[in-house]
C-alpha positions in Angstrom: 41.2 35.6 11.7 37.5 35.7 12.2 37.0 36.0 8.4 39.1 32.8 7.8 37.1 30.9 10.4 33.8 32.1 9.0 34.9 31.1 5.5 35.8 27.6 6.7 32.4 27.2 8.3 30.6 28.3 5.2 32.6 25.9 3.1 31.8 23.0 5.5 28.1 23.9 5.5 28.0 24.1 1.7 29.8 20.7 1.4 27.1 19.2 3.6 24.4 20.4 1.2 25.2 17.8 -1.4 21.6 16.9 -2.2 21.1 13.5 -3.8 24.6 12.9 -5.1 27.4 11.1 -3.4 25.4 10.3 -0.2 24.1 7.1 1.3 21.8 4.7 -0.5 18.1 5.6 0.4 16.2 3.0 2.3 14.0 0.8 0.0 15.9 1.8 -3.2 17.2 -0.5 -5.9 20.9 -0.1 -6.5 22.1 -0.1 -10.1 25.9 0.1 -10.8 26.9 1.7 -14.0 30.3 1.4 -15.8 31.7 1.0 -19.3 29.4 -0.2 -20.9 26.9 -2.0 -18.7 24.4 -1.9 -15.9 24.8 -4.3 -13.0 22.4 -5.9 -12.6 21.2 -5.7 -16.2 17.8 -7.2 -15.4 15.9 -5.5 -12.6 12.6 -6.3 -11.0 10.7 -3.8 -8.9 7.1 -3.3 -7.7 4.7 -0.9 -9.5 4.2 2.6 -8.3 6.9 4.9 -7.1 10.4 3.4 -7.6 13.6 4.7 -6.2 16.8 3.8 -7.9 20.3 4.4 -6.4 22.6 4.9 -9.4 26.3 4.2 -8.6 28.8 5.1 -11.3 31.8 2.9 -10.9 33.1 3.7 -14.4 35.4 6.4 -15.8 32.7 8.2 -17.9 29.5 9.9 -17.0 26.4 7.7 -17.4 22.6 8.0 -17.0 19.7 5.6 -17.0 16.6 6.0 -19.2 13.4 3.8 -19.1 11.6 3.1 -22.3 8.3 1.2 -22.9 7.6 -1.3 -25.7 6.2 1.6 -27.9 9.6 3.3 -27.6 8.2 6.1 -25.4 10.7 7.3 -22.8 9.1 7.3 -19.4 12.0 8.8 -17.4 15.7 9.6 -17.6 18.0 10.2 -14.7 20.4 13.0 -14.2 23.8 12.4 -15.6 26.0 10.7 -12.9 29.7 11.7 -13.0 32.4 9.0 -12.7 32.7 7.9 -9.1 29.5 9.6 -8.0 26.0 8.3 -6.9 22.6 9.8 -7.3 19.0 9.0 -6.4 16.7 8.5 -9.4 12.9 8.6 -8.4 10.3 7.5 -10.9 6.6 7.9 -10.0 3.8 5.6 -11.1 5.5 3.0 -13.2 2.8 0.6 -14.3 3.4 -3.2 -14.3 5.1 -4.3 -17.5 8.5 -4.9 -19.1 10.7 -1.9 -20.0 14.1 -1.3 -21.6 16.7 0.6 -19.6 19.7 2.2 -21.4 22.3 4.9 -21.2 21.5 7.9 -23.4 25.1 9.0 -23.8 26.3 8.8 -27.4 27.4 5.2 -28.3 26.8 3.7 -24.8 23.7 1.8 -25.6 25.2 0.5 -28.9 28.2 -0.7 -26.8 26.0 -2.8 -24.6 24.8 -0.4 -21.9 21.2 -1.6 -21.8 19.0 -4.0 -19.9 15.5 -4.9 -18.8 13.3 -3.5 -16.1 10.3 -5.7 -15.1 7.7 -4.0 -13.0 5.3 -6.3 -11.1 
């Protein structure tokens, strides 16, 4: 009996340690909803410096978000977000400028999963 109760407590505690996925949207973050095959909104504007994105996958496939500059250098790529999940995506020191955002999963960008990030 004690072992079963202890096992339930351990499972409950481990479930609470979900990290940055599936929780509540962080204060000051910019929400981006991902689905097949788009970002909503597809045009984002944020202030330079550290940027916190809250990625919400409302689709049926896993998605991510990459940020690329005008020289095709990738500045950052989020973790893969499973269908129905949400994750925080922090990017430090984004300078002012215009960037491309896209999903790196095969065929997603070509299917329209891309957009623009403007950093002011």
